[in-house]
N, C-alpha and C positions, 0 to 999 in steps of 0.2 A: 625093447627100446621104448623109452617113454614116449607117450603120444604128444603130438603137437596140435595147435589150433587148426581148424579147417581152413582151406584156402578161400580167399576172397579176392578175386581178380577184377577189381574195378577198372574198367577200361579207360575211364576218364580221369583217373587219379593223377595228380601231378607227379606221382612217383613212377608212373609207367614209362618204360623205356622202349623205343621202337627198335626193330631189328636193324634199321639203318644207322642207329647210333653206334653200332659195333665198329664200322669202318670209320665213323667220325672220331670215335675215341682213339682208334689206332693212329689216325692222322694228327693227333695232338690237340683236337678241339672237341667241344661238347656243347650241346644245346644249353642255352642259358637257364631254361627252366629245370634242367636236370641238376645243375650245380648250385643254383640260387633259389630253389623252391623253398616255400615256407614250411618248415618242419612241423609247425603247430597245426597245419591244415590236415595232417594225416599222420597217424602213429607209425605207419610202416617205415622202417628204416631209421627211425629216430632213436638213438641210443639212450635218450632220457626216458623213453617209454618202453624199451625192450624189457622182456621178462627176466627175472633173476635178481638176486639181492645186489649184485654188483652194479646194477643200473642206477642205484639210489645215491648218486653223487653228482657234483657239479661238472660233469664232463661236457666240454663244449660240443654242441651238436655238429659242428663242421669238422671236428677232429676225426681223422680216419673215416670219413664218410663212406669211402669205398667199401669198407668192411661191413657196413650196416644198412645201406639203403635198400638192398634187395630183399631183406627179410621182413615178413609180415609181423604185425603185433602178435605176441605169443610165441614166436620162435626165439629161443634163448640166444642172446648175443654175447654171452660171457661163458668162458670155459673153466673147467676145474682142473683138467690135466690133458696132456697130449703125449702119445707114445706110438712110435712106428708110423703107421698109415692112418691112425685114428685120433679123434678129438672127443673128449668127454665134456659135455656141457654142464652148466650148473645144476640143471634139473635131472641129470643122469642119462641124458640121451647120448648115445655113441654114434659118431658120424665118421664116415670115410672121408678123408681130407683130399679134395681135388683142387683146392685153392692154394695149398702149400704155403701159408703165411705170405701171400702175395708174391709167390715165386721164390721165397728164401729156402724152403725145405726141399732138398734134393736127395738126402740120405734117409730121411724119415725123422720124426720127432724123437727127441731124447736119445740121440745116438750115443752108445756107451763109450766109444773111443773119445768123443768130445767131452762127455761128462768127466771121464778120467783125466783128460788133459786140463780141463778147467779146475778141477779139484787140486791138481798138482801145483797150480800157481796161485790159488786164491789166498793162501796165507801170506803171500808176498806183497799183497796190495792189489791195486787196480790201475790207478793213474798216479804216477809218482813224478817228482820233479826231474828225475833222470830217465833215461830210456832203458828198457829191458832188452837183454840179448835176443829175445824172441823177434824183436822188430827187424834187425838187419837179416836174420836168418829167413824170416818170412818174405822180406823184400827180395832176397836171392831166389827164393822159390818162384815168386811171381815173375821175375825177370826170366828165369829158365823156361817158363810157360809161354812167354810172349817174345817171339823172335826179333821184334823191332826194339826191344827194351834193353836199356842198360841200368835204369834206375826205377825205383818205385816209391810212392808215398801213400800213406794210409789216411783214411777218413772214417767217419761213422755211417754215412749214408751215400747212396749213389748220387743224389741231387748235389750234395756238397762236392763230390769228386768231379762231376761234370762241370760245375761252376768253376772249380780250380783249373780244369782243362781249358775252358773258354778264356779265363783270365790269362793263362800262360800264352795262348795263341794270340791274344790281343797285344800283349806286351812284346811278343817276338816279332810280330808283323807290323805293328803300329796301325793296324786297320781296326775298324769298329763295326764290322758287319759279320753276322753269324748266320750260316745256313743250317736249317734243321730239317729233319725228315719224319719226325713223329714226336711223341711226348718224350721230353728229356728231363723231367723233374719240375718241381714247382717253384724253384728259386728264380728271381729276376736275373738276367734280362729276358728269360724265355716267356714268363708271364702268361702261361696258358690258363691259369685260373682267373685271370681278369676278364670280366664279361665282354669288354670291347674287343678282346682278341680271340674269342671263341668261335665267331662266325667265319664261314669260309671266305666271305667277302673281304675280311681283314687279314687273311693269312699272309699276304705279302707286303703289309705295310705297318707291322707292329713296331712301335718304338718304346723302349723302356730305359730306365736309368738304374744302374747298379752302383754300389759303393766303390767297387774296384775300377770301373770304367763307365763314364756317363755317356748317354746318347747312343746306345747300341742299337743298330738296325738288326732286326731278326726277320729273315726271309724263310718262310715255312714252305717247303716243297712237298709235292704230292708223289709218293712212291708209285702210285698207279697211273700217273700221267703218261700218255703215249709219247709225249715230247719231253720226257724227263731229262734226257742228256742235254738237249738244246737249252732247256730252262736252267739247268745247272751251269752250263757254259756261260750264259748271260748273267745269271745272278752272282756267280763266283768272282766277277770282276770287282776288285776292292774288298773282297771278303777275307776275314782273318782265318776262318775255318769252316768246315762242313762237318756236322755231326751225323754219323751214319749208324743206324741201328738195325740189326737183324730182328725181324718179327714175322708174324704169319702172313703179312702182305708184302714182304720184301721181294723185289724182282729177282730173277736168276742171276747167278754170278757174272755172266758176261755184261749185263746191264750195270751191275754194281761196279764192275771194273771200269766201265766207260764213264760212269759218274765220277769216280775217284780221279780218273785221268783228267777229265774236264776241269775239276776243281783244282787239281795241282797245276795244270797248264796256266791257270789264272793266278797262281801264286798263293792259293789258299792251303792251309794245313788241314790234315785229315784226322778226325777223332772218331774212333770206334766206341760207341756207347753200348757196352755189353752189360749194363747194370743188371738186367733181368735175363738176357739170353746167354751170358757167359756160363760155361760148363753145362748148359742145357742144349742150346742150338747145335753145338758141336764141341767135342773135347779136344784140347782144353779151351778153345775159343774159335771164333768164326774164321780165322785165317785158314783153318783146316778145310773149309768149304770154299772160301772166296780166293784163296791163294793171293791175298793182299796183306801188306803190312802198313798199318797206320803210323802217323807221327806220335799219337797218344792213344791210349786205350784205357777205358774205365771198366773195372770189374766190381761186382758187389753181390748182393743177394745170396745166390747158391754157394758162393765162396765161404760164407760163414755158417750155412745150414741153420739159420735162425738167429745167429749172433750178429750184432750190428758191426759191419765192417765193409769198407770199400777200398779199392786200390786204384791208383792212377799210375800207369806204367808208360815209359817212353825213353827216348835217347837223350841227346845233348840238350834238348829243350828243357829238361828237368834238372840239368846240371848247373845252370847259372842262376844265381839269385836275381840277376837283372831281368830275367823272364819268368822265373818261378820262385816264389817264396810264399810261405803260408804260416798262419798262426791259428792253430786249431787245438783247443784245450784238450780234447779227448783223442787226438790223433795217435798218441802213444799208449792208450789204454790197452793193456796186454792180455787181459782175460779173453777178449774176443780174438786176439791174435793166436792164443793157444788153441781156441776152438777152430779157427780157420786152418791152422796148421794140421790139426787132426782131420779136418774135413778133406783137405787136399790129399792126405795119406789114404783116407778111405776111398776117395774117388779114383785115385791111381791104382789102388789095390783091388779093384773089382766093383766099387760102388757105382761108378759111372755106367759100367756095362749092365748092372742090375737095373738102374734107372732107365737106361735106353730100352731094355727088353720090356719093361712094364709100360713105358710110354708108347712104344711101338705097338704093343698088343692092344692098348686102348685106341690108338689111332686106327689100326686096321679094323677093330671091332666096330668103331663108330662109322667108319667109311662103309662098312657092310650094312649097318643098321640105317644110317642116315637117309639114303635115297627113298626109303619107304615113306619118309615123313617130309621130304623136301629139305632136309638138313644137309648142308655142305660142310666138309671138313677142310679148313684152310691152313696151309703151312706144311711142315715136314714132320716125320714121326716123333721127333723129340721136342718139337715146339709148334703146337697147333692150337687152333680154336674152332669153335662152331659158328657157322653162319646160318641163322634160323630163318624160316619163311616169314614173310611179313604178317601173317595171321597170328603169330604167337608173340607174346611179350616176354623178353628174356627174364625179367624179374619173376614172372609167374612160373616159368620153367625152373628157376632157381629154387623157389619155394616148394615146388613139386618134388624136386630132387631131395631137398632137405627132409621132407616127410618120408622119403624112402631111404634115409640114412646116409645121404651124400652131401657134403659141403662143397658148393660150386659157385663160382662168381660169373655172372652172365656177360661181363665185359672183359673177361680175361682168358688166358690160355687154359687148357685142361692140364693141370699141373700135378702130375704123379710124382712119386719118389721111389727110391731104391727099396723102400720098405714094402712096396706092393709085390705080392706074389700072385699066382693064378687065381686064388680065391678072391682077392681084392679086385682084380680085373673083372672077374665074372660078376661080382656084386655090383660094381660100377656100371657095367654094360646092361645088366638087368634093370638097374635103377633108371638109366637113361631110356631104356625101352618103355618102361612103365610111365615115366614122366612124359615122353613123347606121345604115348597113347592118350594120356589125359589132356595134355595141353594143346596138342596139334590135331589129333583125330577126334578127341572127345568133345 
């Protein structure tokens, strides 16, 4: 493996992230200095200064900042190829991928069934003025996977699909308040990337304006609050919907059921945001764990295994143009639909089981290793993240893992794929052990 630059863990750098920021990020907020820091003050994480020839272009420094901010100068930020569980960087370094394209990769990179499916339709175009027969067929498959659904609509990103769900709920109820439980995308009216909305003090008073509905009140709830159900009961009065997301901090099913019941008692609709958790947290979705049916459900990321696609599924709410209509240029782009169809085939044919085995092995291994270093594993075997002691900076750990051949994001889940076998699991656990030795004990 190609060597990388030595570690430089400047504790006072504006790029250092505290362990406490993990729960803050999960709560949909982030310190202002993390997201608005001056990239010119330090080369770490700045894609303009990352090594590799691909960095020599006018890429906006804020674009995809989550992919770049944790790597020190000298760590390649651009890749040459990806296959299975591994990524090859521009300088020839091979990395075991535990970031999974921000959660999109569940089968592994370059899945052959998807490649074959995409090649089969490429000669037909990509986005055409009419719809491809793949679209209603894929919609039928999504509906079959979601017990509450009668209809499905497609988008290119999870943020876009969540935005459509909110719009449908506002139109259906005539209400202009939305309850959130974590990060639900960067589009307004959620506005999590606006500095004034990132502090905890402002979490229950954010007001934004969107082109579809102006003056939307966003009430951001804390999944960890001991009074969560009572807070939902009060906040749901006059609310159009509540967005519910399974993640590593989600309370148990009984509390989630009580939250949903409280929201519905107040007349709010329920949207399950499974953009990242769908097909990972449980197969095929979180209903298998919570035994709850939402009014609307959003799926994305793992559904495409790297190809851009999102689905909004629901019942009569999606049947009337009075409450639901959309104009999305690339909604009917069918190359990604072919890839998603192949992905669903692979997941149903053993792909999910392979992913679950790998993720569970990592989960159990990290739970065994972690206590020696004060590292906690939060979540469930198929959807978990690490909680580090306050003495270690997550971005320093990220770089230590990189130097041991593992690509990992300090503010995200540990995202394995079905391409992981026992060798990959062993390599990952050995890398974590070495990185913990260096950054926590060293």
